[in-house]
C-alpha positions as CSV (number, residue, x, y, z in Angstrom):
1,M,16.5,-60.8,3.0
2,V,16.5,-57.6,5.0
3,E,16.4,-55.5,1.9
4,A,13.1,-57.1,0.8
5,Q,11.5,-56.7,4.2
6,L,12.4,-53.0,4.5
7,G,11.6,-52.1,0.9
8,F,15.2,-51.1,0.0
9,Y,15.2,-52.5,-3.5
10,H,16.2,-49.2,-5.0
11,H,19.2,-48.6,-2.8
12,P,22.7,-49.6,-4.0
13,P,24.6,-52.4,-2.1
14,Q,27.1,-49.9,-0.7
15,L,24.3,-48.0,1.1
16,M,22.8,-51.2,2.5
17,D,26.2,-52.3,3.8
18,G,26.5,-48.9,5.5
19,L,23.0,-49.1,7.0
20,E,23.5,-52.7,8.3
21,A,26.9,-51.8,9.8
22,R,25.4,-48.8,11.5
23,A,22.5,-50.9,12.8
24,R,24.9,-53.6,14.2
25,K,26.9,-50.9,16.0
26,L,23.7,-49.5,17.6
27,G,22.4,-53.0,18.4
28,I,19.4,-52.7,16.1
29,D,18.0,-55.8,14.3
30,L,16.8,-54.4,10.9
31,S,14.9,-57.5,10.1
32,S,12.6,-56.9,13.1
33,L,11.7,-53.4,12.1
34,D,8.1,-52.7,11.0
35,L,8.3,-49.5,9.0
36,D,4.5,-49.3,8.6
37,A,4.3,-48.9,12.4
38,I,6.6,-45.9,12.4
39,T,4.8,-42.5,12.6
40,L,6.3,-39.1,12.7
41,P,5.3,-36.4,15.2
42,A,2.4,-34.2,14.2
43,G,3.6,-31.4,11.9
44,E,7.1,-32.8,11.4
45,D,8.2,-34.6,8.2
46,F,12.0,-34.4,8.7
47,D,12.2,-33.4,5.0
48,I,10.9,-36.8,4.0
49,P,8.8,-36.5,0.8
50,S,5.1,-37.4,1.2
51,D,2.8,-39.1,-1.3
52,D,0.4,-36.3,-0.6
53,D,2.7,-33.5,-1.9
54,D,1.4,-33.8,-5.5
55,E,-2.2,-33.4,-4.2
56,I,-1.2,-30.4,-2.1
57,L,0.4,-28.7,-5.1
58,Q,-2.7,-29.3,-7.2
59,N,-4.8,-27.6,-4.6
60,E,-2.5,-24.7,-4.0
61,D,-3.1,-21.4,-5.8
62,L,0.1,-21.3,-7.8
63,P,1.4,-17.9,-9.0
64,E,0.1,-16.9,-12.5
65,V,2.7,-16.7,-15.2
66,E,2.5,-13.5,-17.1
67,M,1.8,-14.3,-20.8
68,G,2.2,-11.7,-23.5
69,F,4.1,-10.3,-26.4
70,A,5.3,-7.0,-25.1
71,N,8.7,-7.7,-26.6
72,T,7.3,-8.1,-30.1
73,I,6.4,-5.3,-32.6
74,V,4.1,-5.4,-35.6
75,V,5.4,-3.4,-38.6
76,D,2.5,-2.5,-41.0
77,N,2.2,-0.8,-44.4
78,L,5.1,-2.7,-46.0
79,P,5.3,-3.0,-49.8
80,V,3.5,-6.1,-51.1
81,V,6.1,-7.8,-53.3
82,P,6.6,-11.1,-55.2
83,P,8.8,-14.0,-53.8
84,E,12.0,-12.8,-55.6
85,K,11.9,-9.6,-53.6
86,F,11.2,-11.2,-50.2
87,E,14.9,-11.4,-49.2
88,K,15.6,-7.8,-50.2
89,L,12.6,-6.4,-48.4
90,G,13.4,-8.5,-45.3
91,N,17.0,-7.2,-45.2
92,V,15.8,-3.6,-45.4
93,I,13.4,-4.1,-42.5
94,R,15.9,-5.9,-40.4
95,K,18.4,-3.1,-40.9
96,I,15.9,-0.4,-39.9
97,F,14.8,-2.2,-36.8
98,S,18.2,-3.3,-35.7
99,L,19.1,0.4,-35.1
100,A,17.5,0.3,-31.7
101,S,18.5,-3.1,-30.5
102,A,19.5,-6.5,-31.9
103,I,16.6,-8.5,-33.2
104,K,16.2,-11.8,-31.3
105,E,17.6,-14.8,-33.2
106,G,14.8,-16.1,-35.4
107,G,12.7,-13.2,-34.3
108,F,11.7,-11.9,-37.8
109,W,8.7,-13.2,-39.6
110,M,6.9,-11.8,-42.7
111,P,3.7,-13.8,-43.4
112,V,3.0,-14.8,-47.0
113,N,-0.3,-15.4,-48.7
114,A,-0.3,-19.0,-49.8
115,D,-2.9,-18.3,-52.5
116,T,-1.2,-15.3,-54.2
117,N,2.3,-16.1,-53.1
118,V,3.0,-12.5,-52.1
119,N,3.5,-11.0,-48.6
120,Y,0.6,-9.5,-46.6
121,G,2.2,-6.2,-46.1
122,Y,3.2,-6.5,-42.5
123,C,5.8,-8.4,-40.4
124,F,6.6,-9.3,-36.8
125,T,9.9,-8.5,-35.1
126,E,10.8,-9.9,-31.7
127,Y,13.3,-8.5,-29.2
128,N,14.8,-9.8,-26.0
129,T,13.0,-7.3,-23.7
130,P,9.8,-5.1,-23.8
131,Q,12.0,-2.1,-23.4
132,E,13.9,-2.8,-26.6
133,A,10.6,-3.4,-28.5
134,Q,9.3,0.0,-27.2
135,L,12.4,1.8,-28.4
136,A,12.1,0.1,-31.8
137,R,8.5,1.3,-32.1
138,E,9.5,4.8,-31.3
139,I,12.3,4.8,-33.9
140,G,10.4,2.9,-36.6
141,N,6.9,4.3,-36.4
142,G,6.3,6.8,-39.2
143,Y,9.5,5.8,-41.0
144,K,9.3,6.6,-44.7
145,L,10.4,3.5,-46.5
146,D,9.6,5.2,-49.9
147,K,7.1,7.7,-51.3
148,S,4.2,5.3,-51.0
149,H,5.0,3.4,-47.8
150,K,5.2,5.1,-44.3
151,L,5.6,2.4,-41.7
152,V,3.1,2.0,-38.9
153,V,4.6,0.2,-35.8
154,N,2.7,-1.1,-32.8
155,I,3.5,-3.3,-29.8
156,F,1.8,-6.7,-30.4
157,D,0.1,-6.6,-27.0
158,D,-1.5,-3.2,-27.9
159,L,-3.4,-4.7,-30.8
160,E,-5.7,-6.6,-28.5
161,R,-6.4,-3.4,-26.7
162,Y,-7.2,-1.7,-30.0
163,M,-9.6,-4.5,-30.9
164,E,-11.6,-3.9,-27.7
165,V,-12.4,-0.4,-28.8
166,P,-16.2,-0.4,-29.7
167,D,-17.1,0.4,-33.3
168,E,-19.8,2.8,-32.2
169,W,-18.8,6.0,-30.6
170,T,-20.4,6.9,-27.3
171,A,-20.3,10.5,-26.1
172,A,-18.7,11.1,-22.7
173,E,-21.0,11.9,-19.9
174,T,-21.1,15.6,-19.3
175,K,-21.3,16.9,-15.7
176,P,-23.2,20.2,-14.9
177,Y,-20.9,23.1,-14.4
178,T,-20.5,24.2,-10.8
179,P,-19.2,27.7,-10.3
180,V,-16.3,28.1,-8.0
181,E,-14.8,31.1,-6.2
182,N,-12.8,33.4,-8.5
183,L,-9.4,33.6,-6.8
184,H,-8.4,36.5,-9.1
185,K,-11.5,38.6,-8.4
186,W,-9.3,41.1,-6.5
187,L,-7.7,42.1,-9.8
188,T,-11.1,43.7,-10.8
189,D,-11.4,45.9,-7.7
190,E,-13.2,49.1,-8.7
191,K,-10.6,51.2,-6.7
192,A,-7.7,49.4,-8.4
193,R,-6.3,48.5,-5.0
194,D,-3.7,45.9,-4.2
195,Q,-3.7,43.3,-1.5
196,F,-1.0,42.4,0.9
197,V,-0.7,39.5,3.4
198,M,0.7,39.5,6.9
199,R,1.6,36.3,8.6
200,A,2.8,35.7,12.2
201,D,3.3,32.1,13.4
202,T,0.0,30.4,12.3
203,Y,-2.0,33.6,12.0
204,T,-2.8,35.1,8.6
205,E,-4.4,38.5,7.7
206,V,-5.2,39.9,4.2
207,Y,-5.7,43.6,3.7
208,W,-6.7,45.9,0.9
209,N,-4.0,48.5,0.3
210,D,-5.4,51.9,-0.8
211,A,-2.4,53.8,-2.0
212,R,-4.3,57.0,-2.7
213,Q,-6.0,57.2,0.8
214,L,-2.9,55.7,2.5
215,T,-5.2,53.3,4.3
216,S,-5.6,49.6,4.7
217,E,-8.7,47.5,5.1
218,L,-8.7,44.1,6.8
219,I,-10.7,41.6,4.6
220,Y,-9.5,38.2,5.9
221,Q,-8.3,36.9,9.2
222,H,-7.5,33.3,10.2
């Protein structure tokens, strides 16, 4: 059959009928066509997918996807409570950190120690955008939950930066002092004279003004 010779197994009968009718109208015998002998002009694919496309994609430098947790905050210094108080504590924290923006659905997590069955004293809260998380940090950081618990809030991504701070302090390199011109030196003039400036077009002149002697002295000209 023509379909078998042309490799059209996957085409529906309606499409084949249309192709054959079009070929008959043009006077083309589909059974005599050798598709393997057909080559396209160099650099032209006529939007026909190539078997090499996957290989090309693998060799291309694809754009890097930014990965991070800039929309998540870490709330520390929470009370450590038993299981029966988890829900109450969680509701309080959600209420505080919903003042800035709505917490993302399923975006609240308070880890629990499996051995002691109490919480660790911190939780994670996720928002829809980094801007919302930043606003929540500004509102919640330093919030006094009670007399013993003052909340400490950080953006999750910042924790990695804090971890990179070396344990040992290294003094900053000090550069030798290089004296510069004192631009206010004229204020210490022994004769207590003022200065005045005259400008004309691009020319500048600076004078001492001796009010007692009613004289002026040119000190700068450019």
